[in-house]
PLY file of the C-alpha trace (Angstrom):
ply
format ascii 1.0
element vertex 284
property float x
property float y
property float z
element edge 283
property int vertex1
property int vertex2
end_header
-0.02 -0.02 -0.10
1.18 3.52 -0.81
0.59 6.46 1.42
1.71 10.29 0.96
5.42 10.49 1.84
4.98 12.19 5.17
6.63 15.53 6.04
7.95 15.65 9.36
6.05 18.26 11.63
9.50 20.22 12.48
10.03 20.72 8.61
6.24 21.74 8.28
6.85 24.31 10.99
10.14 25.53 9.50
8.39 26.41 6.15
5.49 28.06 7.22
7.74 30.07 9.62
10.13 31.00 6.75
7.19 32.02 4.03
8.03 31.50 0.58
10.94 28.88 0.34
11.80 26.12 -2.38
9.67 23.17 -2.20
10.74 19.99 -0.71
11.55 17.56 -3.52
9.02 15.14 -1.87
6.24 17.32 -2.64
7.24 18.26 -6.05
5.33 16.23 -8.86
5.12 18.66 -11.63
5.92 22.42 -12.17
7.41 23.94 -8.97
4.41 25.10 -6.82
4.14 29.02 -6.12
4.52 30.33 -2.65
0.69 30.06 -2.05
0.57 26.57 -3.51
3.66 25.41 -1.40
1.93 26.64 1.94
-1.16 25.05 1.40
0.39 21.88 0.20
2.49 21.60 3.44
-0.32 22.32 5.72
-2.95 20.06 4.08
-0.20 17.25 3.80
-0.42 16.61 7.57
-4.30 16.51 7.45
-3.60 13.86 4.54
-1.14 11.87 6.47
-3.59 11.62 9.52
-6.56 10.60 7.00
-4.42 7.95 5.07
-3.08 6.51 8.38
-6.84 6.50 9.86
-8.13 4.52 6.74
-5.31 2.18 6.44
-5.53 1.15 10.17
-9.21 0.88 9.80
-8.94 -1.38 6.64
-6.32 -3.44 8.38
-8.37 -3.83 11.58
-11.27 -5.13 9.55
-8.95 -7.57 7.54
-7.51 -8.94 10.87
-10.77 -9.74 12.09
-11.90 -11.56 8.88
-8.55 -13.57 9.11
-9.17 -14.70 12.59
-12.88 -15.84 11.34
-11.59 -17.58 8.40
-9.18 -19.43 10.63
-12.07 -20.46 13.11
-14.39 -21.41 10.07
-11.44 -24.00 9.14
-12.18 -25.76 12.06
-15.94 -25.44 12.54
-16.77 -25.40 8.70
-18.34 -22.50 6.62
-22.27 -23.46 7.41
-24.03 -24.43 10.66
-23.98 -23.04 13.93
-20.27 -22.87 14.38
-19.98 -20.68 11.22
-23.22 -18.67 12.26
-21.56 -17.65 15.60
-18.26 -16.73 13.74
-19.93 -14.77 11.32
-22.07 -13.18 13.80
-19.03 -11.92 15.69
-17.38 -10.67 12.40
-20.56 -8.54 11.69
-20.95 -7.31 15.31
-17.17 -6.15 15.86
-15.98 -5.08 12.18
-16.02 -1.44 11.85
-18.83 -0.39 9.15
-19.77 -3.87 8.58
-23.02 -4.41 6.86
-23.12 -8.34 6.91
-20.62 -11.33 6.94
-21.00 -14.15 4.75
-19.60 -17.48 3.84
-19.27 -18.63 0.21
-18.71 -22.18 -0.68
-16.07 -23.45 -2.97
-18.91 -24.04 -5.52
-19.79 -20.27 -5.29
-22.94 -20.48 -3.09
-23.81 -18.50 0.05
-23.10 -21.05 2.85
-24.24 -18.83 5.66
-24.70 -15.15 6.62
-25.32 -12.68 9.41
-27.28 -10.99 10.73
-30.09 -13.10 10.63
-31.94 -10.47 8.48
-30.26 -11.59 5.26
-30.50 -15.47 6.00
-32.96 -15.61 2.99
-29.69 -15.30 0.85
-28.34 -18.89 2.09
-27.87 -21.00 -1.13
-27.80 -18.21 -3.60
-25.58 -18.85 -6.36
-22.90 -16.06 -6.51
-20.11 -17.48 -8.51
-20.91 -15.83 -11.45
-19.97 -12.36 -9.97
-16.56 -11.16 -11.08
-15.16 -10.41 -7.55
-16.32 -13.57 -6.21
-14.84 -15.49 -9.40
-11.29 -14.03 -8.51
-11.61 -14.68 -4.99
-12.53 -18.29 -5.58
-9.94 -18.88 -8.39
-7.03 -16.95 -6.88
-7.64 -18.31 -3.21
-5.86 -15.30 -1.55
-6.95 -12.40 0.51
-8.51 -9.71 -1.46
-10.37 -6.43 -1.19
-12.91 -6.03 -4.01
-13.40 -2.72 -6.02
-16.32 -0.53 -5.15
-19.59 -2.38 -6.65
-23.50 -1.67 -6.37
-24.31 -4.43 -3.61
-27.98 -6.16 -3.43
-28.10 -4.34 -0.22
-28.83 -1.27 -2.14
-25.49 1.01 -2.04
-21.95 0.91 -3.32
-20.07 -1.26 -1.30
-16.57 -2.88 -0.82
-16.15 -6.49 0.41
-13.13 -8.07 1.92
-12.17 -12.01 1.21
-10.36 -14.35 2.92
-9.95 -18.21 1.95
-10.77 -20.74 4.31
-9.10 -24.19 4.36
-9.50 -27.12 6.75
-6.84 -28.83 8.64
-5.67 -30.77 5.61
-5.40 -27.80 3.50
-8.74 -28.67 1.48
-10.32 -25.46 0.39
-13.81 -25.08 1.89
-14.62 -21.47 0.52
-14.63 -17.84 1.55
-15.22 -15.79 4.62
-16.21 -12.21 3.48
-17.60 -9.06 4.97
-19.11 -6.36 3.19
-18.95 -2.62 4.27
-19.67 0.91 3.25
-16.40 2.86 1.99
-18.20 6.17 2.26
-18.84 5.92 5.91
-15.40 4.72 6.59
-13.83 7.52 4.76
-16.22 10.15 6.19
-15.41 8.97 9.56
-11.79 9.39 9.24
-12.10 12.54 7.34
-13.96 14.18 10.14
-11.25 13.24 12.62
-8.20 14.17 10.44
-9.68 17.51 9.21
-11.18 18.54 12.54
-10.45 22.38 13.23
-9.84 23.18 9.48
-11.81 24.33 6.79
-10.35 21.56 4.31
-12.35 19.46 2.05
-11.62 15.95 1.17
-12.79 13.28 -1.55
-11.62 9.95 -2.91
-11.82 7.95 -6.16
-11.11 4.27 -7.01
-8.79 3.19 -9.54
-11.74 3.22 -12.04
-11.90 7.08 -11.71
-15.05 6.72 -9.99
-15.81 9.29 -7.17
-16.36 7.06 -3.79
-16.42 9.72 -1.28
-16.84 13.55 -1.04
-16.92 15.52 2.08
-18.78 18.26 -0.05
-22.33 17.23 -0.18
-22.69 17.76 -4.03
-24.27 14.51 -5.01
-21.62 13.66 -7.09
-20.47 10.18 -5.29
-20.42 7.28 -7.65
-19.84 9.15 -11.04
-16.84 8.63 -13.23
-14.72 11.76 -12.79
-13.03 11.38 -16.27
-16.24 10.91 -18.49
-19.38 11.82 -16.43
-20.86 15.07 -18.18
-21.06 16.51 -14.62
-17.43 17.46 -14.76
-17.25 18.56 -18.38
-17.24 22.27 -17.67
-14.02 21.57 -15.40
-11.19 20.46 -17.72
-8.42 21.35 -14.93
-10.06 19.11 -12.53
-10.24 16.33 -15.12
-6.67 16.85 -15.86
-6.06 16.62 -12.10
-8.00 13.54 -11.92
-5.66 11.90 -14.66
-2.72 12.99 -12.78
-3.77 11.43 -9.58
-4.66 7.88 -11.35
-1.13 8.21 -12.55
0.65 8.82 -9.62
0.23 7.51 -5.91
1.01 10.82 -4.29
1.53 14.53 -5.04
0.10 17.91 -5.26
-1.50 20.15 -7.65
-4.69 22.83 -8.26
-7.98 22.70 -9.77
-11.07 24.84 -9.91
-14.54 23.97 -8.89
-17.78 25.56 -8.22
-18.97 25.23 -4.69
-22.04 23.53 -3.75
-23.61 26.71 -2.28
-23.12 28.39 -5.96
-20.99 31.45 -7.05
-17.98 31.63 -8.84
-15.73 28.94 -9.15
-12.59 28.65 -6.68
-9.13 27.48 -7.21
-8.11 24.75 -4.72
-4.65 23.74 -3.72
-4.58 19.83 -3.19
-2.58 16.97 -1.91
-3.18 13.56 -2.48
-1.94 9.98 -1.23
-3.00 6.17 -1.70
-4.60 3.88 0.89
-5.67 0.33 0.16
-5.56 -3.28 0.85
-4.59 -6.66 -0.94
-3.71 -4.65 -4.32
-6.87 -2.59 -4.26
-6.26 1.10 -3.94
-8.01 4.31 -3.50
-6.68 7.92 -4.04
-7.45 10.10 -1.04
-7.43 13.96 -1.78
-7.32 16.69 0.83
-7.93 20.20 -0.54
-8.00 23.91 0.66
-9.68 26.87 -1.12
-7.23 29.77 -1.98
0 1
1 2
2 3
3 4
4 5
5 6
6 7
7 8
8 9
9 10
10 11
11 12
12 13
13 14
14 15
15 16
16 17
17 18
18 19
19 20
20 21
21 22
22 23
23 24
24 25
25 26
26 27
27 28
28 29
29 30
30 31
31 32
32 33
33 34
34 35
35 36
36 37
37 38
38 39
39 40
40 41
41 42
42 43
43 44
44 45
45 46
46 47
47 48
48 49
49 50
50 51
51 52
52 53
53 54
54 55
55 56
56 57
57 58
58 59
59 60
60 61
61 62
62 63
63 64
64 65
65 66
66 67
67 68
68 69
69 70
70 71
71 72
72 73
73 74
74 75
75 76
76 77
77 78
78 79
79 80
80 81
81 82
82 83
83 84
84 85
85 86
86 87
87 88
88 89
89 90
90 91
91 92
92 93
93 94
94 95
95 96
96 97
97 98
98 99
99 100
100 101
101 102
102 103
103 104
104 105
105 106
106 107
107 108
108 109
109 110
110 111
111 112
112 113
113 114
114 115
115 116
116 117
117 118
118 119
119 120
120 121
121 122
122 123
123 124
124 125
125 126
126 127
127 128
128 129
129 130
130 131
131 132
132 133
133 134
134 135
135 136
136 137
137 138
138 139
139 140
140 141
141 142
142 143
143 144
144 145
145 146
146 147
147 148
148 149
149 150
150 151
151 152
152 153
153 154
154 155
155 156
156 157
157 158
158 159
159 160
160 161
161 162
162 163
163 164
164 165
165 166
166 167
167 168
168 169
169 170
170 171
171 172
172 173
173 174
174 175
175 176
176 177
177 178
178 179
179 180
180 181
181 182
182 183
183 184
184 185
185 186
186 187
187 188
188 189
189 190
190 191
191 192
192 193
193 194
194 195
195 196
196 197
197 198
198 199
199 200
200 201
201 202
202 203
203 204
204 205
205 206
206 207
207 208
208 209
209 210
210 211
211 212
212 213
213 214
214 215
215 216
216 217
217 218
218 219
219 220
220 221
221 222
222 223
223 224
224 225
225 226
226 227
227 228
228 229
229 230
230 231
231 232
232 233
233 234
234 235
235 236
236 237
237 238
238 239
239 240
240 241
241 242
242 243
243 244
244 245
245 246
246 247
247 248
248 249
249 250
250 251
251 252
252 253
253 254
254 255
255 256
256 257
257 258
258 259
259 260
260 261
261 262
262 263
263 264
264 265
265 266
266 267
267 268
268 269
269 270
270 271
271 272
272 273
273 274
274 275
275 276
276 277
277 278
278 279
279 280
280 281
281 282
282 283
């Protein structure tokens, strides 16, 4: 997993105290920023570091809970009272979890918790692309964002389950809402600032936006909503190509009025090879 290269707090303090100085090499990913851009990049970078650390730590906590559950079901099996108890614990203790499911090696839902989802047991889900990959590769995975049957864009963590002989039994999975996860961590990381934050997945879809503009879920490179913001589209293209950096873009505030220039820094969070880009921006 990649995260924004951190800048020591002492360096941040020295840059701010000194006013306009040359940009540190670690913050330069394009044309050398102006004095104003440098100041914004250096202060927002601390907030971004807090945010990426928080998101990554939460993802790792969720994955650790699921790994323990997969080990337990290697003993109890992926269906029956033991599996139900394990999945209930996963659903109850995993941050932002919606449900926890076991999937058989043949691709059918073997067990699910909470009980309100029991009607799904027996459903064949092996034809879904993220399930196909997990069943074939039999390794820990985090899915891309996808429209879940529960009615929202979701992400699922997957862990293979094997018994004591090494026989593959199926998958242990937990479904969660990425918007809620990033939103909570952004509220903590950006507390006391006037910064905004947003996140995209590696298919350029907006998966979180602190500004409630109703754009979450749209492709930032192709959706007509972004047609009038060519420099924002160019900025997105840049962050899709580079795991970390800084830049500027313009956008119209939700409340209306003229477009404003925003100085932004971005970094990468993720798990098991699936990444999200996280952006923190300040208005000039």
